[in-house]
Legacy VTK file of the C-alpha trace (Angstrom):
# vtk DataFile Version 3.0
C-alpha trace
ASCII
DATASET POLYDATA
POINTS 396 float
121.513 -92.755 29.711
120.154 -93.819 33.095
121.590 -90.669 34.724
119.929 -88.411 32.136
116.576 -90.155 32.677
116.866 -89.632 36.445
117.805 -86.015 35.871
114.809 -85.510 33.571
112.520 -87.090 36.178
113.890 -84.767 38.880
113.401 -81.707 36.675
109.856 -82.811 35.857
108.966 -83.313 39.533
110.521 -79.947 40.404
108.551 -78.240 37.643
105.265 -79.823 38.762
105.763 -78.927 42.431
106.812 -75.368 41.507
103.735 -75.047 39.301
101.573 -76.348 42.172
103.047 -73.752 44.564
102.543 -70.962 42.051
98.976 -72.119 41.367
98.106 -71.935 45.078
99.616 -68.456 45.318
97.759 -67.252 42.236
94.470 -68.908 43.150
94.469 -67.379 46.621
95.316 -63.955 45.174
93.143 -63.839 42.059
90.607 -61.373 43.470
93.386 -58.991 44.485
95.158 -59.352 41.149
91.938 -58.622 39.266
91.320 -55.415 41.245
94.961 -54.301 41.436
95.565 -50.859 39.908
98.694 -48.758 39.916
96.996 -45.637 41.218
96.584 -47.330 44.619
100.265 -48.252 44.931
102.579 -45.519 46.210
105.573 -46.980 44.332
103.710 -46.606 41.035
102.651 -43.059 41.940
106.301 -42.280 42.735
107.344 -43.814 39.403
105.064 -41.396 37.571
106.627 -38.505 39.490
110.105 -39.737 38.527
109.047 -39.845 34.879
107.813 -36.265 35.164
111.158 -35.185 36.638
109.809 -34.650 40.162
110.122 -36.300 43.569
106.826 -35.010 44.957
103.334 -35.826 43.708
99.682 -35.054 44.270
98.532 -36.561 47.586
95.823 -39.161 46.963
96.866 -42.077 49.204
97.625 -42.762 52.853
101.237 -43.099 54.058
102.244 -39.907 52.249
104.932 -37.810 53.933
104.048 -34.097 54.011
107.070 -31.789 54.003
107.123 -28.044 53.306
103.733 -28.152 51.653
104.587 -31.025 49.321
103.727 -34.720 49.292
106.443 -37.413 49.146
106.751 -41.154 49.521
108.675 -42.089 52.693
109.795 -45.378 51.134
113.088 -46.285 49.419
113.105 -45.653 45.663
113.990 -48.891 43.880
110.527 -50.461 43.400
109.350 -47.146 41.947
112.295 -47.079 39.547
111.310 -50.510 38.245
107.806 -49.234 37.500
109.092 -46.220 35.518
109.270 -48.106 32.157
105.726 -49.417 32.671
104.445 -45.924 33.441
106.154 -44.693 30.271
104.582 -47.495 28.192
101.055 -46.601 29.387
101.772 -42.909 28.839
101.333 -42.019 32.503
97.910 -43.666 32.902
98.994 -45.533 36.007
95.618 -47.164 36.662
96.356 -49.341 33.619
99.310 -50.858 35.494
98.725 -53.968 37.597
101.430 -53.931 40.338
100.744 -57.526 41.278
101.762 -58.780 37.824
105.280 -57.572 38.559
105.071 -59.437 41.872
104.183 -62.639 40.035
107.227 -62.324 37.777
109.516 -61.607 40.736
108.118 -64.613 42.606
108.856 -66.909 39.665
112.389 -65.481 39.513
112.818 -66.016 43.270
111.670 -69.635 42.938
114.266 -70.163 40.225
117.036 -68.724 42.431
115.975 -70.950 45.335
116.205 -73.934 43.001
119.704 -72.923 41.911
120.787 -72.534 45.542
119.444 -75.977 46.445
121.963 -77.504 44.037
124.807 -75.506 45.568
123.721 -76.553 49.086
123.553 -80.217 47.994
119.968 -80.788 49.047
118.266 -83.970 47.941
115.244 -83.620 45.675
112.769 -84.149 48.516
114.629 -81.811 50.851
114.638 -79.131 48.160
110.912 -79.486 47.435
110.017 -79.135 51.119
112.457 -76.197 51.398
110.846 -74.490 48.403
107.333 -75.144 49.710
108.260 -73.923 53.179
109.432 -70.521 51.974
106.705 -69.684 49.479
103.700 -71.276 51.203
104.746 -71.610 54.851
106.026 -68.132 55.717
104.938 -64.519 55.495
105.867 -64.525 51.830
102.424 -66.035 51.210
100.842 -62.933 52.775
103.209 -60.501 51.002
102.448 -62.049 47.626
98.700 -62.094 48.190
98.664 -58.377 49.010
101.429 -57.267 46.642
98.996 -54.726 45.257
100.031 -52.377 48.088
103.175 -50.407 48.849
104.433 -52.350 51.912
104.068 -55.821 50.468
105.389 -54.788 47.049
108.597 -53.701 48.750
108.869 -57.106 50.460
108.461 -59.047 47.198
111.145 -56.910 45.556
113.588 -57.077 48.468
113.214 -60.854 48.885
114.050 -61.397 45.224
117.170 -59.245 45.493
118.257 -60.993 48.713
117.995 -64.404 47.047
119.906 -63.001 44.070
122.645 -61.700 46.366
122.954 -64.999 48.253
123.061 -67.011 45.039
125.680 -64.713 43.496
127.778 -64.922 46.668
127.576 -68.733 46.598
129.049 -68.615 43.081
131.815 -66.200 44.068
130.392 -63.241 42.142
131.241 -60.110 44.131
129.469 -57.773 41.711
126.285 -59.871 41.691
126.267 -60.300 45.482
126.806 -56.588 46.117
124.278 -55.488 43.500
121.620 -57.779 44.939
122.244 -56.605 48.508
122.334 -52.916 47.531
119.091 -53.296 45.568
117.431 -55.096 48.471
118.501 -52.238 50.762
116.925 -49.760 48.336
113.632 -51.634 48.809
113.782 -52.431 52.541
116.508 -50.642 54.504
117.154 -53.223 57.241
118.093 -55.918 54.738
121.529 -54.268 54.534
122.492 -56.166 57.695
122.443 -59.458 55.770
125.864 -58.134 54.753
127.685 -60.270 57.335
126.378 -63.563 55.994
126.593 -62.627 52.328
130.100 -61.246 52.794
131.401 -64.444 54.440
129.560 -66.629 51.904
131.256 -64.666 49.130
134.647 -64.943 50.827
134.290 -68.718 51.145
133.547 -69.025 47.421
136.167 -66.665 46.003
138.818 -68.743 44.229
141.369 -65.942 43.853
141.794 -62.155 43.723
139.913 -61.856 46.984
141.152 -58.332 47.648
139.923 -57.006 44.314
136.590 -58.787 44.613
135.963 -57.485 48.118
136.836 -53.948 46.997
134.127 -54.030 44.311
131.724 -55.744 46.722
131.996 -52.915 49.234
132.134 -50.211 46.564
128.791 -51.254 45.054
127.133 -51.492 48.465
128.492 -48.051 49.343
127.057 -46.641 46.110
123.631 -48.058 47.033
123.767 -46.462 50.485
124.927 -43.119 49.052
122.089 -43.142 46.504
119.591 -43.583 49.350
121.156 -40.823 51.451
121.061 -38.424 48.494
117.432 -39.405 47.855
116.648 -38.530 51.477
118.383 -35.164 51.185
116.586 -34.228 47.978
113.235 -34.963 49.588
113.667 -33.863 53.191
116.858 -31.732 53.256
118.730 -34.235 55.445
120.524 -37.433 54.469
119.291 -39.110 57.683
115.629 -38.151 57.285
113.489 -40.971 55.861
110.211 -39.068 56.055
108.340 -41.526 58.260
107.832 -38.903 60.950
106.113 -36.645 58.415
103.355 -39.182 57.737
100.151 -37.776 59.316
99.222 -39.641 62.506
96.185 -41.879 62.620
94.216 -42.952 65.677
96.082 -46.276 65.908
98.095 -47.292 68.951
101.276 -47.397 66.876
101.011 -43.856 65.578
100.274 -42.490 69.047
103.383 -44.192 70.421
105.504 -42.960 67.519
104.395 -39.372 68.135
105.443 -39.630 71.770
108.604 -41.738 71.543
109.692 -41.501 67.892
109.947 -44.272 65.313
112.770 -46.100 67.112
112.951 -46.670 70.849
113.784 -49.538 73.212
110.311 -49.168 74.723
108.887 -51.037 71.703
111.232 -54.010 72.143
109.108 -56.139 74.500
105.941 -55.822 72.432
107.699 -56.535 69.137
109.771 -59.389 70.601
106.624 -61.084 71.908
104.852 -60.812 68.555
107.933 -61.883 66.591
108.555 -65.085 68.583
105.703 -66.057 70.912
102.256 -64.782 69.868
100.016 -67.622 68.692
97.398 -67.972 65.967
94.434 -65.954 67.207
90.825 -65.621 66.030
88.432 -63.037 67.435
84.769 -64.097 67.548
81.958 -61.560 67.640
78.529 -62.817 68.720
75.456 -61.044 67.395
71.818 -61.887 68.034
71.419 -64.680 65.470
74.871 -65.145 63.949
78.587 -65.217 64.666
81.358 -63.325 62.901
85.083 -63.764 63.304
88.321 -62.194 62.223
92.045 -62.809 62.557
94.498 -60.795 64.598
95.917 -58.129 62.259
98.987 -57.945 64.484
99.900 -61.322 63.017
101.236 -64.613 64.348
104.767 -65.159 65.623
107.445 -66.789 63.517
107.665 -69.824 65.799
103.893 -70.343 65.893
103.230 -69.788 62.179
106.422 -71.339 60.752
107.809 -73.726 63.411
110.084 -75.427 60.869
112.499 -72.494 61.375
113.850 -74.353 64.429
115.541 -76.721 61.950
118.096 -73.917 61.496
119.488 -74.823 64.930
120.739 -78.128 63.491
122.930 -76.461 60.848
126.563 -77.402 61.420
128.228 -77.388 58.001
130.550 -74.383 58.234
131.116 -72.621 61.546
132.058 -69.271 59.981
129.003 -69.239 57.733
126.668 -70.265 60.532
128.008 -67.595 62.888
127.805 -64.951 60.152
124.217 -65.966 59.349
123.093 -65.665 62.971
124.937 -62.354 63.289
123.076 -61.024 60.246
119.719 -62.211 61.594
120.313 -60.557 64.973
121.585 -57.368 63.299
118.406 -57.149 61.203
116.201 -57.966 64.189
117.505 -55.355 66.637
116.282 -52.246 64.755
113.074 -54.026 63.723
112.269 -54.911 67.335
112.871 -51.290 68.329
110.580 -49.930 65.609
107.266 -48.246 66.428
105.137 -51.098 65.049
105.479 -54.795 64.375
104.339 -54.756 60.745
100.611 -54.268 61.274
98.555 -54.994 59.186
99.431 -58.657 58.546
97.873 -62.094 58.574
99.457 -65.151 60.249
102.973 -63.762 59.991
105.426 -61.140 61.122
106.130 -59.638 57.721
109.282 -57.858 58.919
110.851 -61.319 59.245
111.104 -61.346 55.441
114.047 -58.957 55.850
116.170 -61.853 57.143
114.278 -64.995 56.069
116.444 -65.818 53.015
119.507 -65.893 55.293
117.621 -67.961 57.870
116.545 -70.333 55.110
120.167 -71.046 54.263
120.576 -72.256 57.836
117.362 -74.276 57.469
118.745 -75.894 54.293
121.885 -77.001 56.137
119.815 -78.053 59.165
117.615 -80.229 56.942
120.647 -82.360 56.159
120.825 -83.277 59.863
117.072 -83.705 60.413
114.881 -86.715 59.719
112.672 -85.956 56.740
109.515 -86.944 58.659
109.973 -83.928 60.939
110.499 -81.657 57.952
107.267 -82.934 56.382
105.331 -82.492 59.624
106.520 -78.957 60.401
106.287 -77.615 56.855
102.909 -79.290 56.315
101.572 -77.670 59.487
102.840 -74.212 58.405
101.336 -74.463 54.933
98.040 -75.710 56.346
97.886 -72.853 58.861
98.512 -70.274 56.127
95.739 -71.757 53.991
93.397 -71.830 57.011
94.167 -68.169 57.753
93.429 -67.110 54.202
90.237 -69.190 54.154
89.054 -67.508 57.381
89.984 -64.112 55.953
LINES 1 397
396 0 1 2 3 4 5 6 7 8 9 10 11 12 13 14 15 16 17 18 19 20 21 22 23 24 25 26 27 28 29 30 31 32 33 34 35 36 37 38 39 40 41 42 43 44 45 46 47 48 49 50 51 52 53 54 55 56 57 58 59 60 61 62 63 64 65 66 67 68 69 70 71 72 73 74 75 76 77 78 79 80 81 82 83 84 85 86 87 88 89 90 91 92 93 94 95 96 97 98 99 100 101 102 103 104 105 106 107 108 109 110 111 112 113 114 115 116 117 118 119 120 121 122 123 124 125 126 127 128 129 130 131 132 133 134 135 136 137 138 139 140 141 142 143 144 145 146 147 148 149 150 151 152 153 154 155 156 157 158 159 160 161 162 163 164 165 166 167 168 169 170 171 172 173 174 175 176 177 178 179 180 181 182 183 184 185 186 187 188 189 190 191 192 193 194 195 196 197 198 199 200 201 202 203 204 205 206 207 208 209 210 211 212 213 214 215 216 217 218 219 220 221 222 223 224 225 226 227 228 229 230 231 232 233 234 235 236 237 238 239 240 241 242 243 244 245 246 247 248 249 250 251 252 253 254 255 256 257 258 259 260 261 262 263 264 265 266 267 268 269 270 271 272 273 274 275 276 277 278 279 280 281 282 283 284 285 286 287 288 289 290 291 292 293 294 295 296 297 298 299 300 301 302 303 304 305 306 307 308 309 310 311 312 313 314 315 316 317 318 319 320 321 322 323 324 325 326 327 328 329 330 331 332 333 334 335 336 337 338 339 340 341 342 343 344 345 346 347 348 349 350 351 352 353 354 355 356 357 358 359 360 361 362 363 364 365 366 367 368 369 370 371 372 373 374 375 376 377 378 379 380 381 382 383 384 385 386 387 388 389 390 391 392 393 394 395
């Protein structure tokens, strides 16, 4: 009886903290949710085209890829596929769709998966609550959720959910679930595929038997996801390797000018992106007028170490050498192409949003590192990160 009472108390505390996190996310995003309409989200526009049996659509938004006189989305197809039923329900009137509502549901589902993983990683109740708070309020997920009305951030919210799903399934020894989650995440954000190393080893460590059969299906499903994307590229741009990013009309921004000269991927971008990913601090620009002052944040964002310093706790993870090595390998594998990309994720507030492509894997290391870290340091670092995010949004 005593055990059940303790369990009920833990569930109640978890529910209240989760509700508090969700309330902060929703409160900070209410204005965006209220004004969110599907016609301004390229995934929703693509969903309508899918429903009409087409891949191209009428150009009304930025970030369209123009190819042979037609307009396409340069982004992977899965978020759009999820909007297809909603577009069908509203009979093609996409402005009746609120993209952010889907983001809210995915965030709740992600919070549930994080809670399930905490049990499998044997975190204490307090460790879990700080872990949960750190991810949803202390990282770039806060920014992605707040602006999940748009095409970039929508893709992040989708891909993060599928990455958590893949990690959780792998921790339970489900090859089909792990592969499906990873393939779906890839079909939202391409670079997330490199979390394969960690998820594959995590699956291997939790397979009780029939490892050969399970690994066959694991790789088969991932291969199907990659093939679907390559076919999607070919149908749009007549090449399986063509994503369409180079067909997006250039703007006057620094990033577009560099991309026109050097292409979307080049080592010349590495230094700039590396600095912003790891070292750039929280920056406010002040503009002085005659009788008043205005200020704004740096839209290039804040580095991971400056905005979310609790990530250093990952260095204290020492539970399973194979898992730890695989996790770091995945993080580096995701980082290399991102650091060689023509921009660092601009526009973004107090984050490097591309870090969301590997953050769930990094957070597994943080969970294991928490078990070797005094809780006072966890409280201090996570509290600072949450406070800085709230400050940034208040300034904004």
